[in-house]
N, C-alpha and C positions, 0 to 999 in steps of 0.2 A: 482445533487448529488455532494457532496464534498468529496475529498479524501486526506488522509495523505499518503505520499510516504516515505518509509524508505529504505535506501540503495542506492547505486550508487552515484558516484561523479557527473556525468553528465547524463542528461536524454535523450539527443538526440532527436529522433522523438516521444518519448512517450507522450509529451503534446498534439501533434496533434492527436494521436490515442485516448487519453482520451477525447479530445474535440468532436470527432466524436460520442462518446458514451454519450455525455452530462455530462461528469464528469469534475469538476473543481478542480484543485490542490490548497488546502488550506495551506499545509505545505510540505516541502521536507527536510528530515533529512538524511544526508549521512550515519550516523551510525558509523562514524570514531571517532568523538569527544567523549571524555569520558562521557560528560553529556548525550549524545544520548544512551550510553550503560547502563545507570542506569535504574532502573525500571520506566517506564513512569507513570505519575499520571493522565493524561487526554488526550483525543483526541477531544478537544472542537470543536464542529461543524462538526465533521467527520461522514459521512455516510458509508465510506469505508476506510479500511486500506490496502495498497498495500506494501508488503515486497519483495524486490529484494534479493533473497537468496544467490546469488553468491558474495555478498559484505558485509556479516555480519556474526557474530558468532551465535551459537545456543542459548545462553542465551538471546541475544537481540531479536531473533525471538520468543522465548518462552514468554518473557515479553510482547511484542506487541500482540501476539496471545491471551494471558490471558486478556490484556486490552480490546481487541475486544470482547471477550466472555463475560466479566463482564458487558460491556456497551451495549451489543446487537448491535454491529457494524459489518457489513459484513467485511470479511477478505479474501484477495487473496495473495498467495505466489507463486512467479515465478522467473525465471531468468530475468536479465535486457535485454530484447529483445522485440521488438515490436511484433514479432510473438508469443512468449511465453505469453506475457501479453494478447494479443487478444484471444488466446486459453483459458486462464483462465477466462477472462471477459465474453466471449460469453455465456456459460451456465447460469451464474448469471443474465445476462441481459435478456435472454430468460425467466427466471422465473419472472422477474420484469414485463415484457410485458404481461404475462398471468394472 
């Protein structure tokens, strides 16, 4: 599974957590650059979009949520913390296994 990560300047231990779930990071955008804040046009190759909500504005979140919905891509929003991300991923991964 390929994931786009939006938000957070540094990822810390998050890549290791995603690796345990078999998720590969295809792109990481901090969300701080002005170009990251414009309406996204594609999430090429992404099966999952992960938004770290404590590092971005509402418009950026709304735009990426809409992109995910329009392209039928799974979407997770959480704080930039390994525990929070794991709690958000677990129900989605359970559905995938069943």
